[in-house]
N, C-alpha and C positions, 0 to 999 in steps of 0.2 A: 529391524531398526537399523542395523548395518547396512541393509540394501536401501533405503532412504537417505541416508548419510551418503552412500557412494553415488546415487543417482543425482543427487542436491552437488556434489561435488563435480560431475562430469558436465552438469548443465552451467556451473557458475565459469568451468574454463572455456566453455562455448562463448558463455558472456563477457568475458574479459579477452576473448578476442575476437569480437564481432567488430565488423565493418560493413554490416549490412545499412547506414545510413550514414548521414555526415557526421553526427554528434562524435565518432570514435576521434576524429579529428583533435577536438579540443578537450579531451578527457583525460585527469591523471590517472586515474582509478575508476574502472566499471565498479559500480555499486549494484552487487547479486542481491542482497538481502543476509538478513541472519535473524538467528532465535532459535528457538526449540522447536527442531524437524518434525517432533511429534504434538506440536501444539494443536491444542481445539479453536484456536483463537488466531487468525492472522489480520494482520493489518496494510493494507493497499494504499499507498500514496502517490504522488506525482511523479518525482524523480530527484536525482540529486542536486542541491546545491551547493556552491564554493566549499564548506565545510567537508560534507558527506564526499567530492569529490577527492579531495585531500585526505581523508581517513578511508575509504571504501567502503565506508559503511553509512546504513540509512540514519536518519534524523539524528542528526550529533549536533546539529547548529542550535540556533536560538527556537527554532519550532520545536526539535527534538526534547529540549529541556522540558518545554512546556508540556510536549508530550508525555515524558516521564510522570508529571504531573496528573494528566488526566488520565493515565492508565490507573496510578494509584486512587482515582476518585472511583474507578469502574472495580476497585479491589484485585489488580492486576498487577503484575510486574514485567519489565519488560522484557525479562528471560523467560518468561511463561509463554510471551507471545511468538508470532513468526513474524518479522517485517519487512517488506517486498515494496517496490515500486513499478507504476506501469513503465517507466523510461527508467533505462539503466545506467546512462551515460550525462555526464554534468550538461545541464541545461540553462544556459546563461539568461536567459529570459525569462525562465517558466512558462513558456506558450510552445510545446510541441506541436509540429506540424503530423498532416496525417502519416505521410509516410514515415516520420521517428516512431508514431505511437504502432503503425503496422510493422516495424520491423522490430519492435521490443516487446511486443504482448505475447508472440508464440513462446519467449524465454518465461514470460508471468503465467501463462497458461499452463505449462510442464511444471512451474513451481507449486501451485496450487494443485495439480494433477496428483504430485510425488507426495505434498503434505497432506491433501484430503482435512482440510478444515473442518468444522463442525459450522461455524461462525467467521464471515468476513467483515471486516470494518474498511467501510470504503471511505480515504480520506482524502475530501474535496471533489470537484467538478469532474475534472478529468479522469478520474478511478470511477467514478459515479457512471459518468456517460459510456466509458468502454463495458464495464460489468451489466448495465442497464441494456446496452445495445446486443451484446451476446447472448443474454438471455430472454432477449425480446421483453424487457418489465418497462411499463409505461412511463414513457417522458415525462417529468415534471422539475420547477423550480426545486433547490434544495431546500428553503424555506418551507416548504409542503411535505418533503419526504425526509427530511433529517430526523435521525434517533427511530426510526420507523424500520421492522425487520421485514425483508421480502424472500421469501423462499425460492430458491434456484435449486434444479437440478440437471444433470447430463450423464453419458455414460460412467464418466468417474467422479462424480459428486454429488452429493445432496447436503445443502449448507443452508444458512439463512445470510443474508446480505445486509448489512445497517450502513446507509449512507449518513456520513456526518460531514460537518466544517473540518475542513484544513486545519491543524493547528496556527499555520501562519497566517489563517484570516483573521483570528486572534489579536495576533502582533501588529496585522496593517489597520484593526477596524478591534480597539479596544473595547468599544462599546459591544461586541460581540462575544467578547469574553464569559461574561456571566452565563450567555446563553450556551456555549460550548460546555463550561464547567457544569450546567444543570444535564446537559443531556448526557455528558459521561457519568454522571450517578443515575441517571437513569436507566443506560443499558448493563449497569450493574447484575441485574437479574435475569435478564436475556443472557449474558455471557455465563 
């Protein structure tokens, strides 16, 4: 347990000093991730918005408030899971470039390797695309794969990944909110 915390703190320091892509120039605080280092459930989102950049914490804006409610629907509390993002620096337009993803994902991969979650909930298309490509899972639109568990394995990990709509999707498209809430109620048994 102490080693996990030490490894995560070292990795966090690397993220906070990272200048591998142009995003470091516009960030206030790098957003490494947070939560239970021994969590069985890990959530992976896109990247920090304005509020996250100000606080240095993931999912603290409007989408974060909704995420807390969604976690409750699944019988989880924020402090029981680990929350990370694909991108670690403020992403003003929420549209990461390939080189930004390539610069940040080694940090995400290492977070997953250290924490070793049993279930990874992928929040939104960017997280889904990255993980599905990494593990050579079949491409499909979110409407066809949301809330369906897929098994993945590597030398360091054996887990289920569950694609889900990003909470911000419900804020942009209120008609999607009931679907997103139902999805979180459905995965309660899986988690």
